N, C-alpha and C positions, 0 to 999 in steps of 0.2 A: 786320741779319742776312740780307743778300741775297748771292746768288752773285756772284763777282767773276772778272774776267779781265784781261788786259793791254789797254790802249787801242790799242796798235799793236805791230807786230812787234818782238821783242827779239832781238838777236844777241849771243852771248857766245862767245869763242874763246880758245884757248890750249893748253897742254900738260897732259896727264894726270899726276896724281901718281904713279900706279903704272906705266902703260905708257910714260910719257915721250913719247908721240906727240901730234901736233897734232890737234885736233878742233874742231868748231863746233856750237853748240847754237842753234837758232832757235825762240823761243817765239812761236807764232801765237795770236792771240785766239780764244777758244772761244765757242760759243753758249750760250744758257740751257739747252740740252738736253745739253750735253757735260759730261764729267768731265775727268780728266787722261789724255791719250792720247799715247803715244810713237810716233814714225814714223821708219823707217830704210829706206833703199834697199838692197835685197839683190839684186845682179845688176841686172836691168832692172825689178824689181818693188819697189814701196814697200810695206813691211809695217807694220801698225799693231798696237800692243800696248797695251791698256787697263791702267792701273795697278791692281794687285791683288796680294794676298799670294801667290797661286799663281804670279806672275811673278817672284818673288825666286829667283835662281839660286845666289847665293853671299853669305856674310856674313863671309868671311875678310879681316879688316883693312879691309873696306869693304863696301858693299851693291851688288850687281849685279842687274839685272833683264833679262828678255828672254823668248824662246820657243825653239823648237827650231831656229830659223833664225839668230838673232843674240843677242848679249849686249851690254848697255851697262854698263860698269863705273863704280863710284863715283858713284852717283846721290844720295847722302844730303844733300849740301850744297845742291843744286838743289831737292830735294824739301822740305828744311827751309825754304828761302826761300818757296816756294809756300805751304807750310803756315802759316808765320809771317805772311805778307801776306794770308792768306785767299783765295788764288787757287785755285779749285776747278774751273775750266773753261779748258782750254788744250790746244793740240796742240804737242808737243815734238818738233821735227825734229832728228835726230842725224846728224851727218856725222863718222864716226870711231867708235872703240870705247870711248872713255872720256869722261866729262863733263870739261870743262876744270877744272883745279885752281885757277886764279887764284893768290891769295897764301895758299892753304890754309884760307881762311875762306869765308863765303858772300857776301863783299862784291862779288865779280864779278857775281853774279846780282842781289843786292839793289840795287846802284847802277843797273844797267842797267834793271831793272824800274821803279824810281822815276823814271828819266829818261823812260821811255816812258809812264808813267802807269798807273793802275789804274782799270778801268771796272766799275761796278756794274751787274749784269744784272737785269732785271725779274722775278726769280723768287727765292723764299726759299731760303736756304742750308739744306742738310740736314746733320744730325749723327748720328753713331753714339753711342749712350749706353747704359749698363748700369744695371740696377736694384740690383745687388749687387756687392760688391767681391771681389777675388781677388788672389792673389800667385803669381808664378812665381819660381823660384830656379834658379841655375846656378853651380856651384862656390861661391865665397864671395859672389856678388852676388845681388841680387833686385830685382824691380820689383813694386810694389804698386799696385793700382787701387782707388780709392774713388769712388763716384758724386759728381758735382758739377755745378753749373750752367754751368761754363766749363772750359777746359783749363788746368790748373795743373800745373807740373812742379817737384818738389823734387828736385834732383840732388845726390848726395853721392858723392865719390870719396875714396879712402884709399890713398896711395902711400907707400912708405918713402923715396922720394927727398926730400932736404932742401928742394928748391925747390917741392915739391908738397904732400906730407903730406896732411892731411885738409881738404877744401874742401867747402863747401855753398853752393848758390845756388838761389833760388826764382824761377821764370819763369812769368809770366802771359801766355798766348798772345794778344797783340795786335800789330798791325803796328808800333806805336810801340815796344813793349818789344823786339820782335825786332830792329828796326833799331838801337836804342840799346844793347841788352844782349847780343845773341847774334851778330849778323851778322859782326862783325869778329874773333870768337874763332877762332884758327887751330888746325889739327890739330897734334899733337905726337908726338914719338917719341924713343926713347933710342938714343944712338950705339951702344951695345953690341948692339942688335938689328939694326943696319943690314945687316950681312953676311948674316944669316939671311934677312931679307926679300928681299935681292937674289938669293939662291939659290933663292927661291920664285918669282922673276920679278916681284917687287913693288918698289915705291919707286924705280923707274927714273927717275922725273921729280922725285923729292924733293930739296930743297936747303934751305939756310938762307933762301932767298927765299920758300919756301912752306910751311915746316914749322918749328915750334918744336922745336929739338933740344937734348936734355939729355945732358951727359956725366955722370960719376959724381957731380959736386958742384954743377953750375951750368947755367944756360941759356947756350948757345953763341952765340945770335943777338946781334949787336952792339947792336941797338936794344932788347933786352930784351923784356918782356912788355907787351901792350896793356892788360891788366887784371891786378891781383894774383891773381885767381882765374880766369885765362883758361882753365886746364885744365878745370875743371868746367863752365864755360860752353860749351866746345867739346863736351864729352860730352853736354850737353843739346841742343846744336845737332844732333848726330848722331841722338839719340833722336827729336827732333822730326821729322827727315826720315824715319827708319825707321818712325815711326808712320803716316806718310802713305802707306806702301805698302799700307795697308788699302784705299785708293782714295778716301778722303774724310775730312773732319775728324771728330774725336771730342770728346766732353765727358767730363771726369773729373779727379780729383786723382790724379796719378801721383807716386809716390815711387820714385826709382831709386837703388840703391846699387851702385857698382862695375859699372855697365852697360857693355856693348859691343854690337857689331852682332849677334852670335849671340844674346845674351840679349834684345836688343830684338826680334828676329824671333820668338823663342820667346814673348814677351809678346803680340805682334800675333796670332800663331796662336791663342793661348789666348783672347784677346779675341774673335776671330771665332767660335771654338767656343762660348764662353759666350753670345755674342749669339744664335747660332742656337738654343741650348737655351732661352734666354729667349723667343725668338720662337715656338718650338714650344709652350711651356707656355702662352703667351697665345693661340695659334691652333692648338689640338690637331688640327683637321681638315685643316690645311694642311701642306705639305711644308716642311722647313727652308729658309730663305732669308736671305740677307744683305740686310737692309732698312735704310733710312735713316729717322730720325725727325726731324721738324722741331723 
């Protein structure tokens, strides 16, 4: 349970799922004192943004982070890969406005990081953990947290579409299960929603090459699905990435039902709020603070 970073520089490039524009991500090794830090050149100045929930700027169909100077769109698949592989120290250099979409899964990042290698740093990993459970709800979905010694996610979805219906998958957050069970699960969408998303300036880079597309009755992609339950696996992939916007790894048993980026962010904000209350109750003479526990 030590901190991890990449052994050498990792470069991933391609076109964004929503902007359709070319971008490049370079993951630089971090030190034992670092967490996840985003870097982007704005004009002649390189700006640095540390990962944290206050940096989340949008959760509409994807998760975007930034500050008052720049925004980076669709960070969830990259963050999910870092979370899944236990990488908690790195500098993420962004060239462009959106993280490359690859094939719509996390394979672009997972394969590149495995090729570069993962380096264990000489300092213990820190985790955020709660003593009590809680639940957040939004519309017909919910996310429930229960204290646990590791991160476990029970994902459940329920769609009326005949190729999805109700699916459930349990994910234990280890590098092995991430690579085998989540990394290749692609984003999905419905043909009937495409025009609406285009009118919102979204899905400009989406195609059958990087999205599982469903018409009224079937999957339109000629190669079909990579897993019978690829849809729920991708929902967990997204949730794992959105959880990492806290700024570090957590421990707990999470049950998600019909989750999406907005609900995921609501859960993360509630988690931090509850954690600060817990910290104040344990240290009444100190001010609230987001602290990590070993």
